[in-house]
N, C-alpha and C positions, 0 to 999 in steps of 0.2 A: 172722807172719801165720798165723791158723788156717786149715787146709785142711779142707773138708767131708769127712766120712767116706766118702762114696760116690766120692771121687776120690783118697783117700789111697792110696799105693803101699807095700805091705809086702813085705819079703824081696827087695828090689831087689838084683841081683848087683853085687858090687863090681868096680871096675876091675882089681883085682889078681887076680881069679879067673882060673883057667886054663881055664875052660869055653870051649869053642869057640863060634863064632858061631851055630851051630845051636841049641845049648841056650839061648843068650841070646835068640834069636828066639822059641823056644817059650815061654820064661818071660814074655817081653813079651806074647805073644798071650794067655797065661793071665791076666795082670794086666789087660789090656784087657777081657777077657770078664768078669772080676769087677767091674771098674768099670762096665761096661755093665749088668750085672745090678743093681748097687747103684743106678745112676741110674734104671733102669726101675722099681725098687721104690719109690724116692722119688717118682718122677713119678706112679706109681699112687696113692701115699699122698696126694700133693697133689691129684690128680684127685678122689679120694674126698672130700676137704675142700671142693672147689669145688661138687660136686653137692649137698652138704648146704646150702651157702649159697644156691645157686639154688633148691633146694626150699623153703627158708624164705621167700625172696622170692616164689616162685610161690604158696605157701600164703597169704601175705599178700594177694597180688593176688586169689586165688580167694575169700578171705574177704570182701574189699571188693566183689567182683563179686556174691557171693551176697547181700550186704546190699542192693546196688542192685537185684538181681533180685527180692528180697523186696519192696522198695518198689514196683517195677514191677508185680509181681503184685497188690499191694494197690491200686495205682492202677487197674490193669486191672479188678479186681473192682468198684471204684467206678464206672468208666465203663460196665461191663456193667449195673450197677444203674440208671445214668442212661438207658442205651439201653432197658432194660426199661420204665422209666417213660415214655420217649418213645414206645415202641411202644404202650403203653397209651393215651397221649394221642392218637397217630395213629389208633388204632382208634376212639377216641371221636370224633375229627374225621371219620373216614370214616363213622361212624354218623350224625353230624350232617349230613354232605354228602348221604348217602343220604336222610335225613329231609327235607332241603331240596329234594332232587331230587323226592321224592314230593310235597312241598308245591307245587313249581313245576308238576308235572304236574296236580295238583288245581286250581291257579290257572289253568292253561291251559284245562282243561276248563270251569272256572267262567267264564272270560272268553269262551270260545266260546259257552257257553250265554247269557251276558249279551249278546253281540253278536247272537245269533239273536233273543233277546227284544227287543232294541232295534230290530232291523230290522222285526220284526212290529209293534212299537209305532209305528214311523215310517210303515209302510204304512197302519196304521189312521188315523194323523193325516192322511196324504195323501188319505184318502178323505172327509174332512169337507167339507161344502159350505156354501154361503151361506144363512143362515137370515134370516127376516124381522126378528127382533130385532137380529141382528148388523148388518143393513143399516140399521136405524133408528139404532143407536148410532153407526155410521160417519157417517151423514148428519148427525146432531146434532153430532158432533165436528168434521167438516170445514167447518162454518160458520166456524170460526176461520181456516181457510186461505182461505176465500172473502173474509173480511174483509181478509186480507193482500193478496190479489190486487186487490181493489177499491181499496184505498188506495194501492197501488203505481201503478195506472194512472189514477186519478181526477184527478190533478194535471196530466195531460198536455194534454187537449183544451181546458180553459178557461184555458190559460196566458195568452193575450192579455187575457182579461177580468180575471184576477187582477192582472196588471201594471197595467192601467188603474185598478183599485181602489186599488192602492198609490200610483199617481201622484196620484189625487184626495185621498187621505188626507194625503199629504206636502204637497200644495199648501195644503190647509185648515189644516194645522198651522203651516207655516213661511212661507206666503204666496209661495212661489216654486216653479217647476217643478223636479222631480227630474231628475238626470242619467240618461241612458239606461243607462250602465254600472252605476249604483247600483241601478236597477230590476232589471237582470239579476242583480245580486248578491243582492238581496233575494229574488227568485224562486228562485234557486239554494238559498238558505237554507231557503225553504219546502219545496223538494223534498228536500233532503238531511237536514234535521233529523228527518225521519221515520226515516231510517236510524240516527241517533244514538239515538233512543228504542228502535229495534229492537235495537241493541247491548245496551242496558241490560236490556231485557226478555229477550233471548235468553240473556244471561249469568246472569241470576237464575232461569232456567227450571228448572235442575236442583235448586236449593234449594226452589223452590215445589213441584216434583213430589214430592220426598221428604217435605216437611213436610205438605202438604195432599192429596197424591195427584194422579193425573193428572186425574181427573174434577173433584175439588175445586178444583184449580188453574185449570182452564178456567172453572168457574163464577165464581170470584172475579175472574178476568181480565176478565169482561164488564163489571164496574163501570168499569174503565179505558176499555173500548171505548165505553160510553155517555157517559162524561165527555169523552173526546177528540172524539167526533163532535158533541156538543152545542157545545163551544167553537168548532169549525170552522163549524157551522151558524149560529151567532150572530155571526160575525166582521163581516159587513157591517152588521148592526144596531148593533153596538157601535162601528163606524167605527174599528177598531183592527186593523191587520194583525199586531201582536204576538200577538193572540189566535189568529190563524191559525197562527203559529209554535208557540205553546204547545199548541194542539189537535193539530197534526201530530206534535209530540213525544209527547204522551200516547197518541195512537192508534198511534204507532210502538212504544211500550213494549208496548201490547196485542198488536200483531202479532208483536213479537219473542217474547213468551211463547207465542203461538199456534204459531209455527214450531218451538218446542221441545217443547211439550206435545202437540200434535195428532199428529205422526208417532210419538211415543213411545206414546201411547195406542192408536193404530190398530195399530201393529206388535205390541203386547202382547195385544190381544184377537183378532187375526186368526188363523185356522187356518194351519198350516204351508204347505199347498198354495196358499193364496190370499193369502199375505202380500205377494207382489210386486205382484199386481194391485190389491189393496186399498190398498197403499202408494201406488200411482199415483193413487188418488183424491185424495190431497193436492194433487198438481199439477193435477188436473182442476178442483178447487175454486178453485185460484189462477187458472187460465185463465178459468173462468166469471166470477170476480170482475173480472178484467181486461176481458173482453168487455162485461160489464154496465156498467162505468164508461165504456167507450169509446162504447157505444151511447147511454147517457144523457147523455154529454157533447157530443153534436152540437148544432148551433145550433137545430135544429128541436125539441129537447126541453129540455135544461137548460144547454146551452153558451152562455148569454147573460149579460149583466151582472147581471140580476136572478136568474137561475136557478142560478148556480154555487154560492152558499152552500147551497142545498137539495141540490145534487149532492154536496157534501162532507158535509153533515149526514146524508145517507142511510146513512152508515156505522153509524148507530145500529141499523139494522134487523137485521143479522146478530147483533149482540150481544143484542138483546132476544129474537130467535128462539131463540138457543142457550140463553138463560136459561129459556125455556119448555120446550124439548125435552130438554135434557141431564139434568135431575133424574131422569127415568124410566130412564136408562141405568145399568148397573152400573159400579162402579169396576173398574179393571184387575185381573183375577184374579192376574196375576203380582205386582203391587204388594201385593195382599192376602195372598198366600201367602208370598212370599219376603221382602218388606220388613217387613210387619206380622205375619207368622206367624199369620194368621187363616185357617186351612184351611177351616172350615165356610163362611165368607163367600165364599172363593174358589170352593168347589164350587157354591155357590148362584149366583154370577155366571156360572160356566161353563155350568151347566144352562140358564140363560136365554139365553146367547149361542149355545149349540150346539143348543138345542131338544131336548135329550136328557139322560137321567139317566146315560148311560155317558160319564163324564168322567175315568175313571181314567188313560187314556193321556195326557191333558193334564196331570193332576196329577203323574204319573211324570216326564214331560218337564220340568216345572218343578222337581221335586225334583232331577233330574239336574243341571239348571243351577245350582240352589242349592248342591249338593255341589261342583260344579266351581268355584264362586265364593265359597266360605265365607271364604277368606282375604281377599276383597275386598268383603265384604258391605256395608261402610259406607265405601267408598273416597272420599277427598277429592280435590280437583283437584290438589293438590301430589303426592299419592301416584300419581294417574293419570299425571302428567307424568314421574314418576321410575320408574315400573314398566317394566322391559324388555319384559315380555309385552304390555303395553297400549300401548307407545309406537308400535309399527308400525300397529295399527288406528287410533290417534288421528291419526297423520300422514296416513293414507289418507283418513280422514273430513274432515280439514281441507283437503287438496288437492282432494277432490271438491267441497267447498263453494266453494272458489276457482274451480274449473273452471266452476261455474255462474255466478258473478258476474263474473269477469274474462273471460268469453267475449265480452262486448260486448252481451249481451241486454238489460241494463238501460239501456244507451245507447239501444237501440231503443224500450224501453218508455217511458222518460222523455221522449225527444226525437224520437220517430218523426215527429210532425207537422212539426216544423221540418226534420227530416232529409229528408222527402219534398218539402217546399217548396223546399229548397236544391237538390234534384235536378231541379227543373223543374216540379213539379206545382203546381196552384193550391191555395189554402188549403182550399177545400171538398173537392177531390179528395184532398188529403193526409189530411184527417180520415177520409174513407171508407177510404183505404188503411190507416190506423191501425186502424179497425174490422176490416179484413180480417186484420190480425195477430191480434187477439183471437179471431176465428172460426177461423182456422187452428190456433191454440194449442188451442182446445177440441177440434176435430176430430181432430188428431193425438194428443192425449192419450188420447182414446177409442180410437184405433187401437192405441196402445201398451199399453193395459190387458191384453189377452190375450197380447201378446208378452212381457210382463215375466216371467211364469212359464214361458213356452215357450222363448224365446230366451235369457233370462238377463240379469242386470243389466249385467255387464261388457261383453257383446257389444253391447247396445243403446247403452251409453255410448260405446263406440268408434265405432260408426256415427254417433252424434249429433255427437261432436267432429270427426270427419273431414268430415262434410257441412258443418258450420259453418265449418271452416277453408277449404274450397273456396269457399263462397259469400261469405265475408268478403273473399277475394281479388277475386271478381267485383264486389262493391260498390265496392272501391277502383278497379278498372278502369273501372267506369261513371262514377265521379267524374272520373277523369283524361281519359277520352274527351270528356266534356261540356266540360271546360276547353279542351282542344286543338282541338275541333271545334265550339265554341260558336257560331260564326258561321253554321253550317249548320242551318237550322230543323228539317229532317227528322232530322238527327243528334241534335238536342236532344230531340225527341219519342221517338226510338228509345231513347236513353240513359235517359230518364225511365222508360220501361217496363222496361228492363233493371235499373235500380236498384230498382224496386218488386218485380220478380220475384226478384231476388237477395236482397232483404231478407226477403220472405215465405218463400223457401226456407231462408234462414238460421234463421227462426223455426220452420219445419217440423222441421228436424233438432234444434233445441233441445228441442222438445216430445218428440221420440223418446227422447232420452237425458238430457242435462244438466238438463232441466227438473224431472224427478221423481226420478231415481235418487239424487242426493246426499242428499235427505231420507230416503229409504228405507234406503239402504245404511248410513248413519251409525248409524241405530237398530239395524240388523242386526249390525253389527260388534262390539257390546258386549253382555255379559250384564247381568243385573239390577243387580248392584252398581255397576259404573262407568258404566252407561248414562246416568243423569241428568247426571253431571259431564261426560261426553264430549259429550253433546248440547249442553250449555251452551257448551262451548268451540267446538264446530263452528258453532253458530248465531251466536256472537259474531263469529267470523271471517267468516261469511257476511255479516252486517250491516256489518262494517267494510269489506269489499270493496264492498258495496252503496253505502255512504257515499262511499267514494273515487271510485267511478265516477260517482255522482250529482253530486258537487261538482266533480269534475275534468273531466268530459267536455266542458262548454262551452269551458273554457280549452284543452283538448287539441284540440278542433275548430278553435278560432281559430289555434292554433299550427301544427298539422299540415295543416289545410285538407283537401285531397283524400286525404291519406294517414292520415286519422283512424282507420281500421279496421286499419291494419297492426300496431299493438301488440297488438290483440286476436288477430290471426292468429298472431303469435309465441306468445302465451299458449296458444292452442288447440293448436298443434303440441307444446308442452311437456307439456300435460295429456294429450294422446293418448299420447305416449311413456310417461308415468308410469302411466297406466291399463293400457297393454299390459304393462308390466314388473312392476308392483307390486300391482295390485288383483286380489283373488281373486274367483271366482264364488261367490255365496251362494245361488243358486237351490236350493230344496228342501233346505236344510241347517238343522238345528236350531241354536239359539244355542250349545249346548254344542259342536257340531261346528265351528262358525265359530271359537269360542274356541280349539279344539284346533289349528286351522290356524296361528294366530299363536304359540301355545306351541311348536309344532313347527318354526317357522322362526326361532327366537330364538337360534340358535347353540347349542342344547342337544342332548340326546340325540335328541330328536324330529327335529331338523333332519337329523341323520345318517341316521335311519331313514325319512325322508320319501319316499325313492325318488329314483332318478336321481343323476347325478353332480354337479349344481350345488350343492345344499345340502351334500353331503358335502365337496366341494372347498372350499366356503367355511369349513366347520368345520375342515378340515385346515389351512387357511392361518393360522388364528388361535388354534388350540387347542393346549394343551400335550400332550406325549407322556405317556401314562399310566405309572404306576409298576407294577412287577411285582406281579401279583395284586391290583391295586387294585379296590375295590368301586365300582360306579357307580350313581348314582340320577338321577332326572329333574332336569334343571337343570345336571348336570355337562357339561363339554365334552370331546370326545375328538379325537384327532389324525387318525384315519382311519376310514372306514366299513366295516362288515362286508360281505362279498360278497352276503349275502342281503337287503340293504336293499330291493331292488326287487321282492321276491316278494310278490305279492298283499296281504298284511297288513303293517302297520307292525311293526317289531321293537323290543322293549324290551331294552336292554342290561343284563344282570344282573351280569356281571363280565368281566374280561379278564385274560389271563396272557401273559407274554412267550413268543414262539415262538423256536425254535432254527434255523429255516431261513434267516433273514437276508434274506428276500425283500422285495418292495416293500410288503407288508402284514404287518409282523413282530409281529402280535398275534392271539391266539386269542380270539374273542368268543363268549360264552355268552349266548344271547338267549331270550326267550319272546315269543309273539304277544300283541299288544294290539289294541284296537279301531281300526278305520280312523278 
C-alpha cells in the first residue's frame, strides 16, 4: 500500500541500534514534528484549493444576482415612467376637479339667482287680481257645471210622476199593469244611465281637450247638451220611456265632458293666487244647478204629471246660453303656448284675461312648466299609468274623486225625497227638505270660496270628510231610534227632525270639502302634458262611482234598512286617513312646484333630500348601497341620507365616496343647493 508523503517515516532507528532510549525518543519527536509540518502544508494547500472553488461559485451567484438586479432596475425604471404618467393624469384630474368645483360654484350662484328671480316672479303672480273679462270667461265656462248639477238633481223630485208615466206607457203597450219592482228598476235605469253617459264623456274628455282645445271642446259639447235635453223634453209627447233613457244617456255624456273640460279650463286661465277660489266656482255652479232643479221640481211649479217633461227639457237652456257666451272668451293660454306652441296667441289671451300688457311673469311660469314636462309633453294614458313620477298624483286624484262619490252624497241627491219620507216626513215636507239641501249647498260653497286659498285644500278636505263621518253616524242613529221607539209619536217627530238636521249637516260638510276640492286638486296635481289624460281617468272613476251608488243604493237600502249609511261611514274614515297621510297641500304653489313634490317623493334623490327622517328612511330601506366614488344623478336611489338634508334648501347629491370611519353613515356626500 502506498503511504502519503506527509506521513512517510524516514531514517527510522533499527532495533539493533545501541542508541539509548533518550535518543530514540528525540528522534521520534523530530519525526512527528516533520509529519506535522507536512500535514499542515498539505492542509494549507487543500484549503487554498477550496477557496478557489468557493470563489468560483460565489462569482457565479454574484453574476446571476447582477443580472437579476439589472432586470429589476429596468423594471423599476418602467414603473417610474408609469408613475410619472399617472402623476400627469392625476394632475389633469385635479385640474378637472378644480374646474368642476368652479362650475359647481357658478351653478350654485346661478341657482340662487334663479331661485330669487322665481320668488319675485311668484310674488308678482300672487298680486294678480280678478278682472271683468276673467270673470266673464269663468261664468261662461261654469255653465257646463251648472248643467251637470241640474241634471243630477232634476230626476229626484218628479220621481213619482215619471213612474206613473212608465206605468201608463207599459199598460198601453201590453194591456196589463206593470209590477212595482219593474217600475222601480226602470226608474233606477233612468237615474243611473246618466252616470254611464258621464263615464263615456269623462273618459273622452282628455282626447277632446287635446284635439279641439278646452274652449273648442266646450263649444262642441253643447251640441250633445241640446240633443239630450230635447230627447228628454219630448219623452211624454212620444209616449216612449226609452227616449227618456236615451236622452239621459246623451245628457250624461255632455255632463261627463263638462266635468273634465270646465275644471281644466278654469285652472289654466286663473291666476295663481285665485286658482283655489275660482276652482270652487265649479262646485258653486253644480250646487246652483241642483237647487234650481229642486225648486222647479216642486208640485207648485213643474213637479206635476204634465210639467215634468218641461222640467227635464229645460236642460237645453245652459247649453244654448254657453253657445252664446263662450265664443267671446279666449282659449286657454296654457293650451295655446305649451300644447300648440302659439306664443303670440297665448300673449293675446293673457292680455285680455289679465287686463294688462304685463304678462311676462305668466309666460315665464308657463315656460318653466313646459321645461319641466318636456319629456311628457304628449303623454298617453298608458304612459301616465306606467310613469313612477305620475303614479302617485294619479292615485291621489282617483281617491279624491272616490271620496266625493262614495261619501254617500249622491244617495242624498238622488233619493233625498224618499229618504226623508222614510224618516217620517210627509211627501210635501220631504220635497221642501230636499230644497233645503240645495240651498245649503249653495250657501256653504260660497262660504268655502275665500277659505280655499286661505286655509288650503287639504285642510278643508279633512274637515269636510270628518264632519260627514260624524253626521253619517247620526243619520244611522236616527233611523235606529225611529225603529225601536216607533210606537211613541213624540219620539217619531223628534227623530224626524234629527234625521233632517243630520242630513243637512252632512251636506254642509260635503260642500266645505269633498264637494269642490276633488275637481280642483286633480287639475292642480298635473302639469300641461299629462293633465288631460289624468283628468279623463279621474273623471271616469268619478262617474263609475256615481253609477254604482245610483244603481246600488235602492238595493242597499232594502238590504241594510236602518244601517244604510254605515258603509259610507267606513269609506269616509278610510278617505280621511288617506288624505291625512298622502295628500299634499297645493295652496299658492305653481304647477312646476307641485310636480317637484312628487318627483322628490318617488324614492329618488329628491326623496332623500326632501327633509326629515321619513323619506330618507324609506329610501334607506329599499335602495342599494352605493359603489365607491359612484356618480349620482336625479332618479338614482341611495342607501342613506346626508346629514344636511333638513337645512333650509333641498340638496342635490353630486357624488359620494366611501368613508373610512365605519360609522352609521359610512359615505361622504358632496352636494349643491337646488330650488325648493
